[in-house]
C-alpha positions as a printed Julia matrix, in Angstrom:
280×3 Matrix{Float64}:
 -65.76  -21.25   -3.57
 -65.48  -18.46   -5.79
 -63.49  -16.48   -2.92
 -61.38  -19.2    -2.47
 -60.45  -19.52   -6.36
 -59.83  -15.72   -6.31
 -57.35  -15.8    -3.68
 -55.51  -18.87   -5.09
 -55.47  -16.65   -8.35
 -53.97  -13.61   -6.39
 -51.32  -15.73   -4.81
 -50.42  -17.24   -7.83
 -50.18  -13.83   -9.65
 -48.01  -12.16   -6.8
 -45.68  -15.18   -7.0
 -45.49  -15.02  -10.92
 -44.62  -11.05  -10.27
 -42.09  -11.68   -7.77
 -40.63  -14.4    -9.99
 -40.43  -12.22  -12.91
 -38.87   -9.26  -11.13
 -36.07  -11.61   -9.47
 -35.66  -12.83  -13.08
 -35.17   -9.19  -14.32
 -32.05   -8.95  -11.72
 -28.3    -9.53  -13.15
 -25.89  -10.72  -11.27
 -22.52   -8.61  -10.93
 -19.55  -10.91   -9.73
 -16.14   -9.23   -8.48
 -13.06  -10.84   -8.47
 -12.13  -11.26   -4.72
  -9.08   -9.17   -4.17
 -10.22   -7.25   -0.99
 -12.47   -8.22    1.92
 -16.15   -8.77    1.37
 -17.1    -5.69    3.39
 -14.5    -3.5     1.21
 -15.72   -4.88   -1.72
 -19.71   -4.31   -0.98
 -18.58   -0.94    0.31
 -16.93    0.12   -2.76
 -19.5    -1.47   -5.47
 -22.83   -1.38   -3.93
 -23.27    2.47   -4.62
 -22.15    2.12   -8.11
 -24.48   -0.36   -8.78
 -27.35    1.22   -7.12
 -26.24    4.39   -9.36
 -26.36    1.96  -12.31
 -29.97    0.82  -11.72
 -30.95    4.34  -11.21
 -29.8     5.61  -14.47
 -30.55    2.4   -16.74
 -33.13    0.37  -15.3
 -31.39   -2.58  -14.76
 -30.84   -3.97  -11.56
 -27.19   -5.4   -10.71
 -27.01   -7.75   -7.66
 -23.35   -7.85   -6.27
 -22.1   -11.27   -6.08
 -18.53  -11.85   -3.97
 -17.04  -15.3    -3.19
 -15.2   -15.66   -0.46
 -11.82  -16.48   -2.09
 -10.18  -15.57   -5.56
 -10.16  -19.37   -6.54
 -13.87  -19.89   -5.67
 -14.85  -16.26   -7.85
 -12.77  -17.8   -10.57
 -14.81  -21.34  -10.28
 -18.01  -19.29  -10.75
 -16.85  -17.26  -13.5
 -15.35  -20.56  -15.59
 -18.81  -21.84  -14.88
 -20.46  -18.66  -16.32
 -22.22  -17.89  -13.33
 -22.27  -14.05  -13.28
 -24.02  -12.48  -15.96
 -21.37   -9.4   -15.54
 -18.37  -10.01  -13.84
 -15.33   -7.6   -12.96
 -12.21   -9.72  -13.22
  -8.99  -10.25  -15.37
  -9.0   -13.88  -15.12
 -11.6   -14.14  -17.82
  -8.46  -14.29  -20.26
  -7.27  -17.66  -18.49
  -7.48  -20.55  -21.38
  -9.82  -22.3   -18.88
 -11.99  -19.31  -19.13
 -12.55  -19.77  -22.98
 -15.69  -21.51  -22.94
 -17.62  -19.22  -20.79
 -16.82  -16.33  -23.39
 -17.16  -13.31  -21.29
 -16.65  -10.17  -23.62
 -14.98   -6.88  -22.52
 -17.6    -4.01  -22.32
 -15.36   -1.5   -20.19
 -12.22   -0.78  -18.49
 -11.06    1.77  -15.75
  -9.9     5.03  -16.33
  -7.23    4.07  -13.58
  -3.79    3.83  -14.4
  -2.41    0.0   -15.8
  -1.65   -2.36  -12.94
   1.61   -4.31  -12.83
   2.98   -7.6   -10.91
   5.09   -6.62   -8.12
   7.35   -8.75   -5.65
   7.66   -6.88   -2.59
   8.8    -7.2     1.02
   8.46   -4.99    3.75
  10.98   -1.79    3.98
  12.84   -3.3     7.02
  13.12   -6.63    5.46
  16.69   -7.99    4.83
  15.77   -9.04    1.46
  17.29   -6.69   -0.94
  17.29   -8.6    -4.33
  15.22  -10.99   -5.95
  17.89  -13.92   -6.04
  17.91  -13.96   -2.08
  14.7   -15.57   -2.6
  15.87  -18.45   -3.69
  14.39  -21.65   -1.98
  12.29  -19.02    0.44
   8.84  -19.34    1.06
   7.12  -16.22   -1.17
   3.31  -15.3    -0.8
   0.59  -15.25   -3.44
  -3.06  -14.47   -3.7
  -4.06  -17.4    -5.88
  -2.86  -19.65   -8.73
  -5.52  -18.07  -10.99
  -4.28  -14.09  -10.02
  -2.82  -12.51  -13.29
  -0.48   -9.76  -11.78
  -0.36  -11.3    -8.31
   1.08  -14.81   -9.14
   1.3   -15.71  -12.96
   3.4   -12.6   -13.99
   5.73  -12.83  -11.07
   6.05  -16.53  -10.99
   6.82  -16.33  -14.97
   9.91  -13.74  -13.95
  11.03  -15.76  -11.46
  11.06  -19.07  -13.54
  13.01  -17.07  -15.97
  15.65  -16.07  -13.68
  15.98  -19.3   -12.66
  14.97  -18.22   -8.85
  12.91  -21.44   -7.23
  10.65  -19.96   -4.45
   8.06  -21.8    -2.34
   4.48  -20.74   -2.87
   2.41  -19.91   -0.15
  -1.26  -18.74   -1.14
  -3.4   -16.05    0.81
  -6.67  -16.49   -0.82
  -7.06  -13.03   -2.19
  -4.72  -10.17   -2.79
  -5.29   -8.5     0.48
  -4.86  -11.75    2.22
  -1.62  -12.61    1.26
  -0.49   -8.75    1.87
  -1.64   -9.24    5.6
   0.44  -12.15    5.86
   3.18  -10.06    4.48
   2.59   -7.24    7.25
   2.25   -9.99   10.06
   5.38  -11.4     9.02
   4.37  -14.98    7.95
   6.07  -14.44    4.68
   9.23  -12.61    3.57
   7.84  -11.51    0.28
   4.69  -11.54   -2.03
   3.75  -11.38   -5.28
   1.07   -8.47   -5.69
  -0.85   -6.24   -7.82
   0.83   -2.98   -7.64
  -2.35   -0.68   -7.19
  -3.98   -3.09   -4.51
  -0.65   -2.91   -2.59
  -0.52    0.72   -2.83
  -4.0     1.23   -1.38
  -3.53   -1.48    0.91
  -0.32    0.39    2.11
  -1.94    3.79    2.35
  -4.98    2.01    4.44
  -2.83    0.06    6.92
   0.23    2.8     6.93
   2.5    -0.05    5.74
   5.88    0.69    4.38
   7.09   -1.64    1.77
  10.09   -2.41   -0.69
   9.49   -3.26   -4.47
  12.2    -6.12   -5.5
  11.0    -6.32   -8.84
   8.11   -4.71  -11.27
   6.55   -6.02  -14.35
   5.39   -4.19  -17.53
   1.96   -2.43  -17.24
  -1.25   -4.36  -18.08
  -4.54   -2.78  -18.55
  -6.78   -2.8   -15.0
  -9.37   -5.32  -14.62
 -12.49   -5.15  -16.89
 -15.92   -5.24  -16.67
 -17.37   -8.15  -19.05
 -20.61   -9.35  -20.03
 -21.62  -13.23  -20.45
 -23.16  -13.84  -24.13
 -26.5   -14.77  -22.7
 -27.24  -11.16  -21.29
 -29.39   -9.6   -23.87
 -27.31   -7.04  -25.92
 -29.93   -4.22  -25.14
 -29.26   -4.66  -21.43
 -25.51   -4.78  -22.01
 -25.57   -1.39  -23.75
 -27.78    0.16  -20.99
 -25.18   -0.99  -18.06
 -22.34    0.02  -20.44
 -23.6     3.54  -20.97
 -24.5     4.13  -17.82
 -21.16    3.25  -16.18
 -19.22    4.92  -18.93
 -20.89    8.24  -18.2
 -20.63    8.28  -14.45
 -17.93   10.92  -14.65
 -19.86   13.28  -16.53
 -22.45   13.03  -14.5
 -22.31   15.21  -10.83
 -24.03   12.6    -8.84
 -22.1     9.4   -10.63
 -18.68   11.42   -9.97
 -19.68   11.92   -6.4
 -20.62    8.18   -6.08
 -17.2     7.08   -7.68
 -15.2     9.52   -5.37
 -16.78    8.3    -2.07
 -16.5     4.7    -3.07
 -12.72    5.22   -3.9
 -12.4     6.77   -0.47
 -13.24    3.44    1.18
 -10.37    1.78   -0.47
  -7.82    4.66   -0.73
  -7.96    4.68   -4.5
  -6.3     7.33   -6.26
  -7.7     8.91   -9.1
  -8.7     8.96  -12.08
 -12.02    7.19  -11.48
 -14.57    5.49  -13.62
 -14.62    3.48  -16.63
 -14.41    3.71  -20.33
 -15.76    2.01  -23.19
 -13.42   -0.84  -24.15
 -13.36   -4.16  -25.95
 -11.27   -7.59  -26.1
  -8.47   -5.8   -28.13
  -7.4    -3.77  -25.2
  -6.69   -6.95  -23.26
  -4.52   -8.85  -26.13
  -1.57   -8.36  -24.0
  -3.2   -11.0   -21.56
  -3.76  -13.2   -24.39
  -0.46  -13.02  -25.53
   1.25  -13.51  -22.01
  -0.5   -16.87  -21.25
   0.5   -18.01  -24.61
   4.03  -17.43  -24.18
   4.27  -18.06  -20.06
   6.75  -20.77  -18.76
   4.14  -21.06  -15.46
   2.34  -24.38  -16.18
  -0.07  -24.61  -12.83
  -2.28  -21.44  -13.42
  -5.88  -22.1   -12.83
C-alpha cells in the first residue's frame, strides 16, 4: 500500500509539473498571409531565440486562412499576435496592445495585374472579378476597396483566403487583378519570378505590429518585448533574422522596434472614415 501510495503521489506530481510547464508557454498568433510552412520556417527560429534570451516560451499558432486567424484574434485566443487586424472595430473587446513594430519599410495597399495583362487603368476593372485576400485584410482589401468605391468603380470581389492565396490565383490567371499588401506582393514575386504591374497604390501604413493580450503579465510582456527589440544588436539574433528573411525573400532592414498604439493611429482613422461596410 505504501509503494502504491508513493507511485500515485509521483504520478500526480509529474502531471502537476507537466501542466505547470504547459501553462508557462504563451501562444504567438501570426496573421495568415503566407502558407503555414513558410510562416513556421520564418517565425519558429525567432521564437526559439526569444525563449533563449527571455526564458519565455512562445508557441507559434497559425490558422489556415486569414478569416480564421482573425476570428481567433477577436476571441482573444492568442497571448501575443502579429497582425494589423487588431485595429478592426470588431477587435475592440479583445483589446490587444501594440508592443513592437517592424523596422521594415511601411506597407501600402496595391491593386496589381500581371505585366502582360491588357488592363492598364483602374477604370478598366469596372464590372470585372478582382481578387482580394479576405474581407478583413487591411491593405489587401479595405484600403483598395475604399479607393475603388470613391472612384465609383464597381468590381466583383473574389477571395483567396490569405495574401499569397490570391496572389497565386493572379499568377494562374484566375483573376485579372488583385488587391495586395505591397511588401508581401514584392516578396512573393521575387520567389515566384513573377512580373506584375501596379495599377494603383495607397499612402503608406506602418507594417504589422506585434501586440500582447491584457491577460499576459506585464513582466512577461516586457521580457518578450525587450528580447525581440534587441535582436539586431546581438550577432546571434541578427543572424536569425537574416536567415528567416531569406526564406521569404524579405529585404532589409530586419527586426522590430519598440512601439505602442499611437504608432498605428492611421489605421484607426481609416476605419473611422472608410466607405467599405463589409469589413470583418
